C-alpha positions as CSV (number, residue, x, y, z in Angstrom):
1,M,0.0,0.0,0.0
2,A,2.8,2.4,0.9
3,A,4.6,1.8,-2.4
4,A,1.4,2.3,-4.3
5,H,0.7,5.5,-2.5
6,S,4.3,6.8,-3.2
7,H,3.9,5.9,-6.9
8,Q,0.6,7.8,-7.0
9,D,2.1,10.9,-5.5
10,A,5.1,10.9,-7.9
11,S,2.9,10.8,-10.9
12,D,0.2,13.1,-9.6
13,P,-1.0,15.2,-12.6
14,L,-1.7,18.1,-10.2
15,D,1.9,18.6,-9.4
16,G,2.6,20.9,-12.4
17,I,-0.6,22.8,-11.8
18,A,0.1,23.2,-8.2
19,E,3.7,24.5,-8.8
20,T,2.4,26.9,-11.4
21,L,-0.3,28.3,-9.1
22,D,2.2,28.6,-6.2
23,R,4.8,30.4,-8.3
24,A,2.2,32.7,-9.9
25,A,0.8,33.6,-6.4
26,I,4.2,34.3,-4.9
27,A,5.2,36.4,-8.1
28,S,2.1,38.5,-7.7
29,L,2.9,39.0,-4.0
30,A,6.5,40.0,-4.9
31,Q,5.1,42.7,-7.2
32,I,3.2,44.2,-4.3
33,T,6.1,43.9,-1.8
34,R,8.8,45.0,-4.3
35,G,10.5,41.6,-3.9
36,L,10.6,41.5,-0.1
37,S,9.3,38.4,1.7
38,P,6.6,39.2,4.3
39,A,7.4,35.9,5.9
40,T,11.0,36.8,6.5
41,I,10.1,40.2,8.0
42,L,7.4,38.7,10.2
43,Q,9.7,35.9,11.4
44,A,12.5,38.5,12.2
45,F,10.2,40.8,14.2
46,S,8.5,37.8,16.0
47,D,11.9,36.4,16.9
48,W,13.0,39.8,18.4
49,A,9.7,40.6,20.2
50,M,9.3,37.1,21.7
51,H,12.9,37.1,23.1
52,L,12.6,40.6,24.4
53,A,9.3,39.8,26.0
54,F,11.0,37.0,28.0
55,S,14.1,39.1,28.9
56,P,13.1,41.0,32.1
57,G,16.7,42.0,32.7
58,T,17.0,43.5,29.2
59,Q,13.7,45.3,29.7
60,L,15.0,46.7,33.0
61,K,18.2,48.0,31.2
62,L,16.2,49.6,28.4
63,A,13.9,51.2,31.0
64,A,16.9,52.6,32.8
65,K,18.4,53.7,29.5
66,T,15.2,55.6,28.7
67,G,15.4,57.5,32.0
68,R,19.1,58.4,31.4
69,K,18.3,59.7,27.8
70,F,15.4,61.8,29.2
71,A,17.8,63.2,31.8
72,R,20.4,64.0,29.1
73,L,17.9,65.7,27.0
74,G,16.6,67.7,29.9
75,D,20.1,68.7,30.9
76,Y,20.8,69.8,27.3
77,A,17.5,71.8,27.2
78,A,18.5,73.6,30.3
79,R,22.1,74.4,29.1
80,S,21.0,75.5,25.7
81,I,18.6,78.2,26.9
82,G,20.2,81.4,25.5
83,D,23.3,79.4,24.3
84,D,23.2,78.0,20.8
85,D,26.7,76.7,21.3
86,A,25.9,74.5,24.3
87,A,27.6,71.0,24.1
88,P,25.2,68.6,22.6
89,A,23.8,65.6,24.5
90,I,24.7,63.3,21.6
91,E,26.7,63.7,18.5
92,P,25.5,62.3,15.0
93,L,27.4,59.4,13.6
94,P,30.3,60.5,11.3
95,Q,28.4,59.6,8.1
96,D,25.1,61.4,9.2
97,R,25.1,64.9,7.7
98,R,21.4,65.7,8.2
99,F,21.9,68.1,11.1
100,S,25.3,69.6,10.1
101,D,23.9,73.1,9.2
102,P,24.3,75.7,12.0
103,A,20.6,76.3,11.8
104,W,20.1,73.1,13.7
105,N,21.9,74.6,16.6
106,K,19.1,77.0,17.4
107,A,16.1,76.3,19.6
108,P,13.7,74.6,19.2
109,F,15.4,72.7,16.3
110,S,18.4,71.8,18.4
111,L,16.1,70.0,20.9
112,I,14.2,68.3,18.2
113,S,17.3,66.9,16.5
114,Q,18.9,65.9,19.8
115,A,15.7,64.1,20.8
116,F,15.7,62.3,17.5
117,L,19.3,61.2,17.8
118,L,18.8,60.0,21.3
119,N,15.7,58.0,20.3
120,Q,17.7,56.5,17.4
121,Q,20.4,55.4,19.8
122,W,17.8,53.9,22.2
123,W,16.3,51.8,19.4
124,H,19.7,50.6,18.3
125,A,20.1,49.2,21.8
126,A,16.7,47.7,21.8
127,T,17.1,45.9,18.6
128,T,20.6,44.5,19.1
129,G,22.1,42.1,21.6
130,I,18.9,40.4,22.6
131,T,19.8,36.9,23.9
132,G,18.4,34.2,21.7
133,V,17.6,36.2,18.5
134,T,19.4,34.9,15.5
135,R,22.0,37.1,13.9
136,H,20.1,37.3,10.7
137,H,16.8,38.3,12.4
138,E,18.6,40.8,14.6
139,D,20.2,42.5,11.5
140,M,16.8,42.6,9.7
141,V,15.0,44.2,12.7
142,S,17.8,46.7,13.4
143,F,17.7,47.6,9.7
144,G,13.9,47.7,9.5
145,V,13.6,50.1,12.6
146,R,16.4,52.2,11.2
147,Q,14.4,52.6,8.0
148,I,11.3,53.7,9.9
149,L,13.4,56.2,11.9
150,D,15.0,57.6,8.7
151,T,11.6,58.1,7.3
152,M,10.4,60.0,10.4
153,A,13.6,62.1,10.7
154,P,12.9,65.8,11.4
155,S,15.0,66.8,8.4
156,N,12.2,65.4,6.2
157,F,9.5,67.8,7.3
158,V,8.8,71.4,6.7
159,M,7.7,72.0,10.3
160,T,10.8,70.6,11.9
161,N,13.6,71.5,9.3
162,P,15.0,75.0,9.9
163,V,17.1,74.9,6.8
164,L,14.0,74.1,4.7
165,Q,12.0,76.8,6.4
166,Q,14.8,79.4,5.7
167,R,14.9,78.3,2.0
168,I,11.1,78.7,1.7
169,V,11.3,82.3,3.2
170,E,14.2,83.2,0.9
171,T,12.5,82.1,-2.2
172,R,9.0,83.2,-1.1
173,G,7.8,79.6,-1.6
174,Q,9.2,79.3,-5.1
175,C,11.3,76.3,-4.0
176,L,8.2,74.3,-3.2
177,A,6.8,75.2,-6.6
178,D,10.0,74.2,-8.3
179,G,10.1,71.0,-6.2
180,A,6.6,70.1,-7.3
181,R,7.5,70.8,-10.9
182,L,10.5,68.5,-10.6
183,L,8.4,65.8,-9.0
184,V,5.9,65.9,-11.8
185,E,8.7,65.8,-14.3
186,D,10.4,62.8,-12.7
187,M,7.0,60.9,-12.4
188,Q,6.3,61.5,-16.1
189,R,9.7,60.2,-17.0
190,M,9.3,57.1,-14.9
191,M,5.8,56.3,-16.3
192,R,7.3,56.7,-19.8
193,G,10.2,54.5,-18.9
194,E,12.7,57.3,-19.7
195,P,16.0,57.7,-17.9
196,P,16.4,60.4,-15.2
197,A,16.7,64.0,-16.2
198,G,20.2,65.1,-17.3
199,T,21.4,61.7,-18.5
200,D,21.1,62.7,-22.1
201,A,24.3,64.7,-21.5
202,F,26.2,61.5,-21.0
203,T,25.4,59.5,-24.2
204,V,27.3,56.3,-24.4
205,G,29.8,56.4,-27.2
206,E,29.6,60.2,-27.4
207,A,30.4,61.5,-23.9
208,V,31.2,58.4,-22.0
209,A,32.7,55.1,-23.2
210,V,34.7,57.0,-25.8
211,T,38.1,55.4,-25.5
212,P,39.0,54.3,-29.0
213,G,38.7,50.6,-29.7
214,K,37.2,47.9,-31.7
215,V,34.7,45.0,-31.0
216,V,36.8,42.0,-32.0
217,Y,34.6,39.2,-30.8
218,R,30.9,38.6,-30.2
219,N,28.9,35.6,-29.0
220,D,25.4,35.3,-27.5
221,L,26.5,36.8,-24.2
222,I,29.5,39.1,-24.7
223,E,31.2,41.5,-26.9
224,L,35.0,41.7,-26.5
225,I,36.4,45.2,-27.0
226,Q,40.1,45.7,-27.8
227,Y,41.4,49.3,-27.2
228,A,43.8,51.0,-29.5
229,P,47.3,51.6,-28.2
230,T,48.3,55.0,-27.2
231,T,52.0,54.3,-26.6
232,G,54.6,53.3,-29.2
233,T,55.3,50.0,-27.3
234,V,53.3,47.9,-25.0
235,R,53.8,45.2,-22.3
236,P,53.6,41.8,-23.9
237,E,51.0,40.6,-21.4
238,P,47.6,42.0,-22.3
239,I,45.0,43.0,-19.6
240,L,41.5,41.3,-19.8
241,I,38.9,43.0,-17.7
242,V,35.9,40.9,-16.7
243,S,33.3,43.7,-16.0
244,A,30.3,43.0,-13.8
245,W,27.1,42.0,-15.7
246,I,25.1,43.6,-12.8
247,M,26.1,46.9,-14.4
248,K,27.3,48.3,-17.7
249,Y,31.0,47.8,-18.4
250,Y,31.7,51.6,-19.0
251,I,32.0,52.3,-15.3
252,L,35.6,51.6,-16.1
253,D,35.5,53.9,-19.2
254,L,33.5,57.0,-18.1
255,S,34.6,60.4,-19.1
256,P,38.2,60.7,-20.6
257,E,39.6,62.2,-17.5
258,N,38.4,59.3,-15.2
259,S,38.5,56.3,-17.5
260,L,40.5,53.5,-16.1
261,V,40.7,51.9,-19.5
262,R,42.2,55.1,-21.0
263,W,44.7,55.4,-18.1
264,L,45.8,51.7,-18.6
265,T,46.5,52.2,-22.3
266,G,48.5,55.3,-21.4
267,Q,50.7,53.1,-19.1
268,G,51.6,51.0,-22.1
269,F,49.2,48.0,-21.7
270,T,47.0,46.3,-24.3
271,V,43.5,46.3,-22.8
272,F,40.5,44.2,-23.5
273,I,37.1,44.4,-21.7
274,I,34.0,42.3,-21.7
275,S,30.8,44.1,-22.5
276,W,27.8,41.9,-21.5
277,H,24.5,41.3,-23.3
278,N,21.5,42.7,-21.3
279,P,19.3,39.6,-20.9
280,V,15.7,39.4,-21.9
281,S,13.0,36.7,-21.2
282,A,14.4,34.4,-23.7
283,D,17.7,34.3,-21.8
284,R,16.1,32.9,-18.6
285,D,18.1,29.7,-18.8
286,L,21.6,31.3,-18.9
287,D,23.3,30.0,-15.8
288,M,26.6,30.6,-14.0
289,E,28.4,28.1,-16.2
290,A,27.2,29.8,-19.3
291,Y,28.6,33.1,-17.9
292,R,31.9,31.4,-17.3
293,R,32.1,29.6,-20.5
294,L,30.8,32.3,-22.9
295,G,32.4,35.1,-20.7
296,P,36.0,35.0,-19.4
297,M,36.9,31.7,-21.1
298,A,35.8,32.7,-24.5
299,A,37.3,36.1,-24.0
300,L,40.6,34.6,-22.9
301,D,40.8,32.4,-26.0
302,A,40.3,35.5,-28.1
303,V,42.9,37.6,-26.3
304,T,45.6,35.0,-26.5
305,A,44.8,34.4,-30.2
306,I,44.8,38.1,-31.1
307,T,47.9,39.1,-29.1
308,G,49.9,35.9,-29.4
309,S,50.8,36.2,-25.7
310,P,50.6,33.0,-23.6
311,A,50.0,35.0,-20.4
312,V,47.3,37.5,-19.6
313,H,46.6,39.8,-16.6
314,G,43.1,38.9,-15.5
315,V,41.1,41.7,-13.9
316,G,37.5,41.3,-12.4
317,Y,35.1,43.9,-10.9
318,C,32.4,43.0,-8.4
319,I,30.5,39.9,-9.6
320,G,33.0,39.9,-12.6
321,G,35.7,39.4,-10.0
322,T,33.9,36.5,-8.4
323,M,33.4,34.9,-11.9
324,L,37.1,35.5,-12.7
325,S,38.0,33.7,-9.4
326,I,35.8,30.8,-10.4
327,A,37.4,30.6,-13.8
328,A,40.9,31.0,-12.4
329,A,40.4,28.2,-9.8
330,A,39.0,25.8,-12.6
331,M,42.0,26.8,-14.8
332,A,44.5,26.0,-12.0
333,R,42.8,22.7,-11.3
334,D,43.0,21.8,-15.1
335,G,46.6,23.0,-15.5
336,D,45.7,26.0,-17.6
337,E,48.5,28.6,-17.0
338,R,47.3,31.4,-19.2
339,L,46.7,33.9,-16.2
340,A,49.9,35.8,-15.3
341,T,48.2,37.6,-12.4
342,V,44.7,38.0,-11.0
343,T,43.3,41.5,-9.9
344,L,40.0,41.8,-8.1
345,F,38.1,45.1,-7.6
346,A,35.5,45.0,-4.8
347,A,34.8,41.3,-5.5
348,Q,33.8,38.7,-2.9
349,T,34.9,35.2,-2.9
350,E,33.6,34.4,0.6
351,F,30.0,35.2,1.4
352,S,29.5,34.4,5.1
353,E,29.6,38.1,6.0
354,P,28.1,39.9,2.9
355,G,27.1,43.0,4.9
356,E,23.7,44.5,4.7
357,L,23.0,43.0,1.3
358,G,22.7,39.8,3.3
359,L,19.4,41.1,4.7
360,F,17.8,40.1,1.5
361,I,19.3,36.6,1.4
362,D,17.5,33.8,3.2
363,E,15.4,30.8,2.1
364,A,12.1,32.8,2.3
365,Q,13.5,35.8,0.6
366,L,15.1,33.7,-2.2
367,N,11.8,31.9,-2.8
368,V,10.1,35.3,-3.4
369,L,12.9,36.5,-5.7
370,E,13.1,33.3,-7.7
371,N,9.3,33.3,-8.4
372,M,9.4,36.9,-9.2
373,M,12.2,36.2,-11.8
374,W,10.4,33.0,-12.9
375,S,7.4,35.0,-14.1
376,K,9.5,37.3,-16.3
377,G,12.7,35.2,-16.9
378,Y,14.8,37.9,-15.3
379,L,15.3,40.3,-12.4
380,D,14.7,43.9,-13.5
381,G,17.5,46.3,-13.0
382,A,15.2,48.8,-11.3
383,Q,14.3,46.2,-8.6
384,M,18.0,45.6,-7.9
385,G,18.8,49.4,-7.9
386,G,16.0,49.9,-5.5
387,A,17.5,47.4,-3.0
388,F,20.8,49.2,-3.2
389,Q,19.2,52.6,-2.6
390,I,17.4,51.2,0.5
391,L,20.8,50.2,2.0
392,R,21.8,53.9,1.8
393,S,18.4,55.5,2.2
394,N,19.8,58.6,4.0
395,D,22.0,59.5,1.1
396,L,20.1,58.1,-1.9
397,V,16.4,58.5,-1.0
398,W,15.6,61.1,1.7
399,S,18.4,63.6,1.0
400,R,17.3,63.4,-2.7
401,I,13.6,64.0,-1.8
402,L,14.6,66.8,0.5
403,N,16.9,68.6,-1.9
404,T,15.0,68.1,-5.1
405,Y,11.3,68.1,-4.2
406,L,11.2,70.4,-1.2
407,M,14.3,72.6,-1.7
408,G,13.6,72.7,-5.4
409,E,17.3,72.1,-6.4
410,R,18.1,69.2,-8.7
411,E,21.6,67.8,-8.1
412,P,23.6,68.2,-11.4
413,M,23.9,64.9,-13.2
414,S,27.4,63.4,-13.4
415,D,28.8,60.7,-15.5
416,L,28.8,58.3,-12.6
417,M,25.2,59.1,-11.8
418,A,24.2,58.7,-15.4
419,W,25.9,55.4,-15.6
420,N,24.2,54.3,-12.3
421,A,20.9,54.9,-14.0
422,D,21.7,52.7,-17.0
423,G,20.7,49.4,-15.3
424,T,20.9,45.8,-16.4
425,R,18.8,42.7,-15.9
426,M,19.8,39.4,-14.3
427,P,18.6,36.1,-16.0
428,Y,16.6,33.7,-13.9
429,A,18.9,30.8,-13.9
430,M,22.2,32.7,-13.3
431,H,20.8,34.9,-10.5
432,S,19.1,32.1,-8.7
433,Q,22.4,30.0,-8.7
434,Y,24.5,33.0,-7.7
435,L,22.3,33.8,-4.7
436,R,21.9,30.2,-3.6
437,R,25.3,28.7,-4.3
438,L,27.4,31.6,-3.3
439,F,25.5,33.9,-0.9
440,L,23.3,31.5,0.9
441,D,25.4,28.3,0.8
442,D,28.9,29.8,0.4
443,D,29.8,26.9,-2.0
444,L,32.8,28.6,-3.5
445,A,34.6,29.3,-0.3
446,E,33.8,25.9,1.2
447,G,34.9,23.8,-1.8
448,R,31.5,22.6,-3.0
449,Y,31.3,24.8,-6.2
450,K,31.5,22.6,-9.3
451,V,32.8,23.4,-12.8
452,D,32.5,20.7,-15.4
453,G,31.0,18.4,-12.8
454,R,34.1,18.6,-10.5
455,A,34.6,20.8,-7.4
456,I,37.0,23.6,-7.5
457,S,39.0,25.2,-4.7
458,L,40.3,28.8,-4.4
459,S,43.3,27.2,-2.6
460,A,44.5,26.3,-6.1
461,L,45.1,30.0,-6.9
462,R,48.8,30.6,-6.8
463,K,49.3,33.4,-9.2
464,P,50.1,36.8,-7.7
465,M,46.9,38.7,-6.8
466,F,46.1,42.4,-6.4
467,V,42.8,42.8,-4.4
468,V,41.0,46.1,-3.8
469,G,38.4,46.8,-1.1
470,T,36.6,50.1,-0.5
471,E,36.0,51.6,2.8
472,R,32.2,52.3,2.4
473,D,31.1,49.4,0.4
474,H,27.5,48.3,0.8
475,V,27.7,45.7,-1.9
476,A,31.0,44.0,-1.2
477,P,32.1,45.0,2.3
478,W,35.9,45.2,2.5
479,H,36.1,42.8,5.5
480,S,34.4,40.2,3.2
481,V,36.7,41.0,0.2
482,H,39.7,40.7,2.5
483,K,38.8,37.0,3.2
484,I,40.6,35.9,0.0
485,H,43.6,35.9,2.3
486,M,42.1,32.9,4.2
487,L,41.3,31.0,1.1
488,S,44.4,31.3,-1.0
489,T,48.2,31.2,0.0
490,A,49.2,33.1,-3.1
491,E,51.0,36.4,-2.9
492,I,48.3,39.0,-2.2
493,T,48.7,42.7,-2.4
494,F,45.6,44.2,-0.7
495,V,44.4,47.7,-1.0
496,L,41.8,49.5,1.0
497,T,40.8,52.7,-0.6
498,S,38.6,55.6,0.4
499,G,35.2,55.8,-1.2
500,G,32.4,53.3,-1.9
501,H,31.8,50.3,-4.3
502,N,31.9,52.5,-7.4
503,A,33.5,55.8,-6.5
504,G,36.3,54.0,-4.7
505,I,37.2,52.2,-7.8
506,V,36.8,55.2,-10.1
507,S,39.7,56.9,-8.3
508,E,41.9,58.5,-11.0
509,P,45.2,60.2,-10.2
510,G,44.5,63.8,-9.2
511,H,41.1,63.0,-7.7
512,K,41.0,65.2,-4.5
513,G,40.9,63.6,-1.0
514,R,41.8,60.1,-2.2
515,R,43.9,57.9,0.0
516,Y,44.5,54.1,0.5
517,H,46.1,51.5,2.7
518,I,48.3,48.9,1.0
519,L,50.2,45.8,2.2
520,T,51.5,42.8,0.6
521,R,51.2,39.3,2.1
522,E,53.9,37.1,0.6
523,A,53.1,33.7,-0.8
524,D,52.5,31.1,2.0
525,A,52.8,33.6,4.7
526,A,50.3,33.9,7.6
527,A,47.2,36.0,6.9
528,L,46.2,38.9,9.1
529,D,42.7,39.5,10.1
530,P,41.1,42.6,8.7
531,D,41.4,44.7,11.9
532,D,45.1,43.8,12.3
533,W,45.7,44.4,8.6
534,V,44.3,48.0,8.6
535,I,46.5,48.9,11.5
536,R,49.7,47.5,9.9
537,A,49.1,48.7,6.3
538,P,50.7,52.0,5.5
539,V,48.5,54.8,4.3
540,R,49.3,56.7,1.1
541,D,47.7,59.8,-0.4
542,G,46.4,59.8,-3.9
543,S,45.1,57.2,-6.3
544,W,45.7,53.4,-5.8
545,W,45.8,53.2,-9.6
546,V,49.4,54.3,-9.6
547,A,50.3,51.5,-7.2
548,W,48.4,48.9,-9.2
549,G,50.2,50.1,-12.5
550,E,53.6,49.7,-10.8
551,W,52.5,46.3,-9.6
552,L,51.4,45.1,-13.1
553,G,54.6,46.6,-14.6
554,E,56.8,44.5,-12.2
555,R,55.1,41.4,-13.3
556,S,55.1,42.1,-17.0
557,G,57.8,41.6,-19.7
558,E,59.8,44.3,-21.5
559,P,57.7,46.5,-23.8
560,T,57.3,45.4,-27.4
561,A,55.4,46.4,-30.4
562,P,51.6,46.7,-30.1
563,P,49.5,43.8,-31.4
564,A,47.2,44.3,-34.4
565,M,43.5,45.1,-33.7
566,G,41.8,41.8,-34.0
567,A,43.1,38.7,-35.9
568,P,40.8,38.0,-38.9
569,D,43.1,35.0,-39.9
570,K,42.4,33.4,-36.5
571,G,38.7,34.0,-36.6
572,Y,38.6,37.3,-34.7
573,P,37.9,40.0,-37.3
574,V,37.1,43.7,-36.3
575,L,33.3,43.8,-36.1
576,E,32.7,47.4,-35.4
577,D,33.9,50.4,-33.4
578,A,33.7,50.5,-29.6
579,P,31.5,50.7,-27.5
580,G,29.6,48.1,-29.6
581,R,26.0,47.0,-29.5
582,F,25.4,45.3,-26.3
583,V,26.2,48.3,-24.1
584,L,23.4,50.2,-25.8
585,E,20.7,47.5,-25.0
586,H,17.9,48.6,-22.7
């Protein structure tokens, strides 16, 4: 009877119908919640609330903390009467610039801002360190409460923002009219599917992505661009850049003055870069293996054929760096020695501590994301961009609303901002595997990730490595990027640069205020943990590009004549001028 019952379940004709109904229902829910899982949020807050309810000692501490904060606020109120320069009861966090204007020092706004900051500090204490709450749930609750507090910040409202009030008086209300006009304009652009205002000044191929080059190879997933030499001789080892397909490649070829590609050619290197196809519904089955095979491996074949060089400097940015690490580990396993060095820009290889991006990664959350992608065949770039904006809501959401729609002042568009608005999509199969196998299960770091049916190990990486982390990275936190030291015994030169995930990488020589830490761990030497590393690593002013260029030069051969553009006799004819077709896909 049991066997018959099992056989009946296995061939139940309702299975397919049930799966389709479930997927459709969850996909519909995802459209309402913008891809967030209500189950995850409910579980997190329930976990926190129940453990707090059964922690009388913690409740007592929080009650005492409430009393102390009221006392501090009362003391400040008394001291600030008639004294706008009275020492505050609490200082904002270094990155919090909402109350930096001197107008916030005057009553009653000084008291309002101080009360908000004390309340924010109390909620941080209330949502962290509760015994029994899982780390993931604690992070989610703390993050969620912070979002609510950011929404209610006094800087967001006319009645409690003295700077905004002063602006209204100075303009006789014109700023509100201007802000309303800008809001209507932006809403119209959004409904028409148009890019943000000002982006038309940064047309791809005309103002950005203008470094001279040729598309010398194309398959279903990539175009390979070879850049024209700008020096009489070049290093024999070319550079192959595996850009991130979560973004358009030209982040590394923005305006001429801050183009990493242009700078590299000026240092005497032959440069190739991968420009990825922007997936559509028909590409839903492209998986991680397709990205490896059609991406860096196909590009590497083309680069070595065109240049005749048996060795290539491999460079990967963000998810492109993760894929380069996967490809390099598989090559090392199989005895493929074509990589002379490996350089990683803000790229994770170990995902146990992915930072606040990990808030969106758990089983329930992935179930929602996967079904949302299943309905379309891809994850829309706007949805991913929205998640990144939430991580920095103060800087990217509320400050923009305040300055644009209330102050009536639109921030001038920059090349980096225009690039950031030029989003890409993620195919269903690839993104699901990426989130599950790397973020959720950490297969790459733990030796379970398979290429061609066999596991690869990052411990096989023995070529010299140059790895860059950025101080304010919400996508690939530098502590996580630094963990490559624990996974490979290769020589690793690690750089920690000022800036964030994008601006820290686009850090051309001459860029004001740039600095970086740099330290080399010799091959087979002991690894430092991140906190020890940052103490020991010397600090240099300026652009880390210069240090990287010197590092590449020391690991390259003597300059020689530049290779030809493309190699028609080897199957790599020049197809068209850079930037090619794929970067223009929307």
